[in-house]
C-alpha positions in Angstrom: 7.3 24.9 -44.3 7.3 23.3 -47.8 7.3 25.6 -50.7 4.4 26.1 -53.0 4.4 25.7 -56.9 4.0 29.5 -57.0 7.6 29.6 -54.6 9.4 27.4 -57.2 8.3 29.2 -60.1 9.1 32.3 -58.4 12.7 31.0 -57.7 12.8 29.9 -61.2 12.4 33.2 -62.6 14.7 34.7 -59.8 17.5 32.7 -61.5 16.8 33.1 -65.2 18.8 36.6 -65.2 17.6 39.8 -67.0 18.3 38.4 -70.5 16.4 35.1 -70.5 13.2 37.1 -68.1 13.3 39.2 -71.5 13.1 36.2 -73.5 10.3 34.3 -71.4 8.3 37.2 -72.0 8.4 37.1 -75.6 7.4 33.4 -76.2 4.7 34.0 -73.2 3.3 36.8 -75.6 3.5 35.0 -78.7 2.0 31.7 -76.9 -0.6 30.9 -79.5 -2.5 28.3 -77.2 -5.4 29.6 -74.9 -5.7 31.0 -72.6 -3.2 33.8 -74.0 -1.8 36.9 -72.4 -1.7 40.4 -74.0 1.3 42.3 -74.5 -0.1 45.3 -72.4 -0.3 42.7 -69.4 3.2 41.1 -69.8 4.6 44.6 -70.0 3.2 45.3 -66.6 5.6 42.4 -65.1 8.8 44.1 -63.3 9.8 41.2 -61.4 9.9 37.5 -60.6 7.0 37.9 -58.0 4.9 39.3 -61.0 5.4 37.0 -63.6 5.1 34.1 -61.2 1.7 35.9 -59.8 0.7 36.3 -63.5 1.3 32.7 -64.4 -0.7 31.1 -61.6 -3.5 34.0 -62.4 -3.7 33.1 -65.9 -3.1 29.4 -66.1 -4.2 28.4 -62.5 -1.8 26.7 -59.7 -1.4 23.1 -61.5 -1.2 24.6 -65.3 1.3 27.1 -64.6 4.8 24.4 -64.3 3.8 22.8 -67.4 3.6 26.2 -69.3 6.9 27.3 -67.8 8.5 24.0 -68.3 7.7 25.0 -72.1 8.7 27.9 -72.5 12.2 27.3 -70.6 12.8 24.6 -72.8 11.9 26.5 -75.9 14.5 29.3 -74.7 17.4 26.4 -74.0 17.1 27.1 -69.9 17.5 23.4 -69.8 19.2 23.4 -66.4 16.4 25.7 -64.7 13.7 23.3 -66.4 15.0 19.7 -65.1 15.2 21.5 -61.6 11.6 22.9 -61.7 10.5 19.7 -63.0 12.5 17.9 -60.5 10.5 20.4 -58.0 7.4 20.2 -59.5 6.9 17.5 -61.6 5.7 17.5 -65.1 2.6 15.4 -65.1 0.1 18.1 -64.6 -2.4 18.6 -67.1 -2.5 22.2 -68.6 -5.8 23.0 -67.6 -8.5 25.0 -69.6 -9.1 28.3 -69.9 -9.7 29.6 -66.3 -12.7 31.7 -66.9 -14.0 33.3 -64.1 -14.3 33.9 -60.7 -18.0 34.6 -59.5 -19.4 36.2 -56.7 -21.3 33.5 -54.8 -21.1 30.6 -52.3 -18.7 28.1 -53.3 -19.7 25.0 -54.7 -18.4 21.8 -55.4 -16.3 21.7 -58.2 -13.1 23.0 -60.2 -12.2 26.8 -58.8 -12.2 28.8 -61.7 -10.3 31.9 -61.0 -9.7 34.2 -63.8 -10.6 35.3 -66.9 -9.2 35.4 -70.8 -8.3 38.8 -72.2 -10.5 39.2 -75.2 -12.6 41.7 -74.2 -14.4 45.3 -74.8 -11.8 47.4 -74.1 -13.2 48.6 -70.6 -13.4 44.3 -69.3 -9.6 44.0 -70.1 -6.4 44.9 -68.2 -6.0 48.0 -70.5 -8.6 50.0 -69.2 -7.8 52.3 -66.8 -10.2 55.3 -65.0 -10.1 58.7 -66.7 -8.1 61.0 -64.2 -11.5 62.8 -63.4 -15.0 63.1 -64.4 -16.4 65.6 -66.9 -17.7 68.1 -65.4 -21.2 69.5 -66.1 -21.0 73.3 -67.3 -23.2 75.5 -65.5 -25.1 76.6 -69.0 -26.0 72.8 -69.5 -27.7 73.1 -65.9 -29.0 76.0 -66.6 -30.8 74.9 -69.9 -31.7 71.7 -69.0 -33.8 73.2 -65.5 -35.2 76.1 -67.6 -36.7 73.3 -69.9 -38.0 70.8 -67.1 -37.6 72.2 -64.0 -40.4 70.6 -62.6 -39.4 67.0 -63.6 -36.2 66.9 -62.2 -34.8 66.4 -58.4 -33.4 69.1 -56.5 -30.0 69.4 -56.5 -28.5 71.7 -53.7 -26.1 74.0 -54.6 -22.4 72.5 -53.3 -21.6 75.0 -50.5 -24.9 74.5 -48.5 -25.1 70.6 -49.0 -23.7 67.5 -47.3 -24.0 64.7 -49.6 -23.1 60.6 -47.9 -22.6 57.8 -49.7 -21.9 54.4 -47.9 -19.4 52.0 -49.6 -19.3 48.4 -48.1 -16.8 45.4 -49.6 -16.2 42.4 -48.4 -13.1 40.5 -49.8 -11.6 38.3 -47.2 -14.0 35.7 -46.2 -13.3 33.1 -42.9 -12.9 30.8 -46.3 -10.0 31.2 -47.8 -11.8 29.8 -51.2 -14.2 32.5 -50.6 -11.5 35.5 -51.2 -12.7 38.1 -53.6 -9.4 39.0 -55.0 -9.3 41.8 -57.4 -12.5 43.6 -55.5 -9.9 46.1 -53.5 -9.7 47.7 -57.2 -13.6 47.6 -57.1 -13.1 49.6 -53.8 -10.3 51.9 -54.7 -12.6 52.3 -58.1 -15.5 53.1 -56.6 -14.7 55.6 -53.9 -12.8 57.7 -56.7 -16.5 58.2 -58.4 -18.3 58.5 -55.4 -15.6 61.4 -54.5 -15.6 62.6 -57.9 -19.4 63.3 -57.5 -19.1 65.3 -54.1 -20.0 62.5 -51.8 -18.4 61.5 -48.4 -18.0 58.2 -48.2 -18.7 55.9 -44.9 -16.6 53.0 -45.9 -16.8 49.6 -44.5 -14.5 46.4 -45.1 -15.6 42.1 -44.2 -18.5 43.0 -42.1 -20.7 40.2 -41.5 -24.0 40.0 -42.2 -25.2 41.0 -38.8 -22.8 44.0 -39.0 -23.8 45.1 -42.8 -27.3 45.4 -41.4 -25.9 47.8 -38.2 -23.9 49.8 -40.8 -27.0 50.7 -43.1 -28.9 51.5 -39.8 -26.4 53.8 -38.8 -26.4 55.0 -42.3 -29.7 56.0 -42.2 -29.8 58.2 -39.4 -26.8 60.1 -40.1 -27.9 63.9 -39.6 -25.8 65.2 -42.7 -28.6 63.6 -44.4 -31.1 66.5 -43.9 -28.6 68.7 -46.0 -28.3 66.4 -48.5 -30.1 66.2 -51.8 -29.2 62.5 -52.9 -27.3 59.3 -51.6 -25.8 56.3 -52.8 -25.3 52.9 -51.4 -22.9 50.5 -52.6 -22.3 46.9 -51.3 -19.8 44.6 -52.9 -19.6 40.6 -51.8 -20.8 37.0 -52.8 -24.3 36.7 -53.0 -27.3 34.9 -53.5 -30.6 35.5 -55.0 -32.1 37.7 -52.2 -29.1 38.1 -49.5 -25.1 39.5 -49.5 -23.4 37.0 -47.3 -21.4 38.2 -44.6 -17.7 37.2 -44.0 -18.1 34.7 -41.9 -20.9 32.7 -44.0 -20.3 28.5 -44.6 -22.6 26.1 -45.8 -23.1 25.2 -42.7 -23.7 28.6 -41.2 -25.1 31.0 -43.0 -24.4 34.5 -42.4 -26.4 36.8 -45.0 -27.4 40.2 -45.3 -31.1 40.6 -46.7 -31.1 43.4 -49.6 -34.4 43.8 -48.8 -33.1 45.3 -45.7 -31.3 48.0 -47.6 -34.8 49.8 -48.4 -36.4 49.0 -44.9 -33.7 51.2 -43.1 -33.8 54.1 -46.0 -37.5 54.0 -46.9 -39.7 57.3 -45.7 -40.2 55.5 -42.3 -37.4 54.9 -41.1 -35.0 57.7 -42.9 -37.3 60.7 -43.2 -34.6 62.7 -43.7 -34.1 61.4 -47.1 -37.9 61.4 -47.9 -38.0 62.8 -51.8 -34.6 62.5 -52.6 -32.9 59.8 -54.6 -31.5 57.0 -53.4 -29.0 55.0 -55.7 -28.2 51.3 -54.8 -25.4 49.7 -56.2 -24.7 46.0 -55.4 -22.4 43.8 -56.8 -23.0 40.1 -55.8 -24.1 37.1 -57.7 -27.7 36.3 -57.2 -28.0 32.9 -58.2 -25.4 30.1 -59.9 -27.0 30.2 -63.2 -25.0 31.4 -66.2 -27.1 34.1 -67.7 -26.9 32.8 -71.0 -30.8 31.6 -71.5 -32.5 34.1 -74.4 -35.9 34.5 -73.4 -38.5 32.7 -70.9 -42.6 33.3 -72.1 -44.3 32.6 -67.9 -47.3 32.5 -67.2 -48.8 35.9 -66.4 -48.8 36.9 -62.9 -52.4 37.3 -61.1 -53.1 40.8 -60.6 -52.6 42.5 -56.8 -54.5 43.9 -54.9 -53.9 47.6 -55.2 -53.7 49.7 -51.7 -54.0 53.3 -51.2 -51.9 55.4 -48.7 -53.6 58.6 -47.2 -49.9 60.2 -46.1 -46.4 59.0 -47.6 -45.0 56.7 -50.0 -43.3 54.0 -47.8 -40.7 53.1 -50.3 -40.2 55.9 -52.9 -37.5 58.0 -55.0 -35.2 54.5 -54.9 -33.1 53.5 -57.8 -30.8 50.1 -58.2 -28.3 48.5 -60.8 -27.6 44.9 -59.3 -24.2 43.3 -61.0 -26.4 40.4 -62.6 -30.0 39.5 -63.2 -31.8 36.6 -60.5 -30.5 33.5 -60.3 -27.0 34.6 -62.0 -23.8 34.7 -61.3 -21.3 37.9 -61.6 -18.2 38.0 -62.9 -14.5 39.6 -61.2 -11.3 39.6 -63.0 -8.9 38.4 -60.0 -6.3 41.4 -60.2 -8.6 44.5 -62.0 -12.2 43.7 -60.4 -15.3 43.3 -61.5 -17.0 44.3 -64.8 -19.8 45.7 -63.1 -17.9 48.0 -61.4 -15.6 48.8 -64.3 -18.2 49.8 -66.2 -20.4 51.8 -64.0 -16.9 53.7 -63.4 -16.5 54.1 -67.4 -19.9 55.4 -67.8 -20.5 57.8 -65.1 -17.3 59.5 -65.8 -17.8 60.2 -69.4 -21.9 60.9 -69.4 -22.7 62.1 -66.3 -22.1 65.4 -66.8 -25.1 65.0 -69.4 -27.3 62.3 -68.3 -29.6 61.9 -65.6 -29.5 58.4 -63.4 -31.6 56.1 -65.7 -30.1 56.7 -68.7 -26.3 56.5 -67.0 -28.1 52.9 -66.0 -29.3 52.2 -69.6 -25.7 53.3 -70.9 -24.3 50.9 -68.4 -26.7 47.8 -69.3 -26.0 48.5 -73.1 -22.2 47.8 -72.6 -22.8 45.0 -71.1 -24.9 43.9 -73.9 -21.8 45.0 -76.3 -19.0 43.4 -74.4 -17.8 40.2 -75.7 -17.7 37.7 -72.6 -16.3 34.6 -72.3 -17.8 32.8 -75.4 -21.6 31.6 -74.3 -20.9 32.9 -71.0 -23.2 36.1 -70.3 -23.9 39.1 -67.6 -26.4 41.4 -67.7 -26.7 44.0 -65.4 -30.4 45.2 -64.6 -32.6 47.9 -62.9 -34.6 47.0 -59.4 -37.0 48.4 -57.7 -37.2 51.9 -59.6 -39.1 54.3 -57.7 -37.4 57.2 -59.0 -40.9 59.7 -59.6 -38.4 62.4 -61.4 -35.2 62.8 -63.6 -32.3 62.6 -61.4 -29.2 64.5 -62.4 -25.6 64.5 -60.5 -24.6 67.5 -62.1 -20.5 66.8 -61.3 -18.8 69.6 -60.2 -21.5 71.9 -59.5 
């Protein structure tokens, strides 16, 4: 089996020796041309394999070779440079800064595979989640319920409740180009957050559209919901405007799960155990192929819609969802650290869920997207969708 460019890079770095490897990393850190690599990222490099991964992830497969040759010459490793040049050539153009991985179906054109390291700290290699979520105090809970109890969803006593959350993460697709590198970090971080909020996580990986539908249906009929006071449904995959892509999806053979089906299976009719209980939907997936950089759109007002009465219960009620991006736009993912969306949710909930209700938590997440310095003119904005919460939903972590 012929060696890849990455294999040749790894062999070269193994032959550098400890002293020259240190010199290489210093010159890589000090390199002025874009894309640049943070010192914190370089410090995480432990061996030749780590360095080869970093070079390819930062400069792309074609761009990593020329940058490596450049640094080898600077640190006077001329024989290794000549050997590497013989193996991979030196006429490959240095790639433009790789911008993003987007959770959408593949399109024609070059694959973009990473992000520059110039973000708000939460959107960078430096971000690490806290060791635990800030717990809510009993005093705060008593105070907020005494002041506004009628406007707050019931929070069952921890000793008597059984909270469930559904987590679906599609990382590995039939088409290898669609692999969602970094998604394993999202899964780890999201499961940690849900556990911290006292939810038992029902977890699935790499499902087709039909399997996602069945997983949501099965989750909706779990008996534990009768003893719960709320639920979370988290789905992370590639996507398009109104659907989440299954792992068998191709351009010629669509494999999708309609977002609308989540609400259908968890509504009052199909999931009566969650009637009048908050249902939080978190979806990390693209909703189209546009970059979110159009500032405003003044369209013609919608025509009035007929209002229908309901003599029984509202079919869709007590939902709130936070989508990772606005309709028709892309959602960005770092190939090592996961999505900005999950990083921000985990960070905001960890620091503020002890004192804020869910809509305020979502507002803080959206605000962080608004403040983040993201890839020049490229933008991503999370958005609330289909919010039908009639009351305030406090998570009261730790209680």
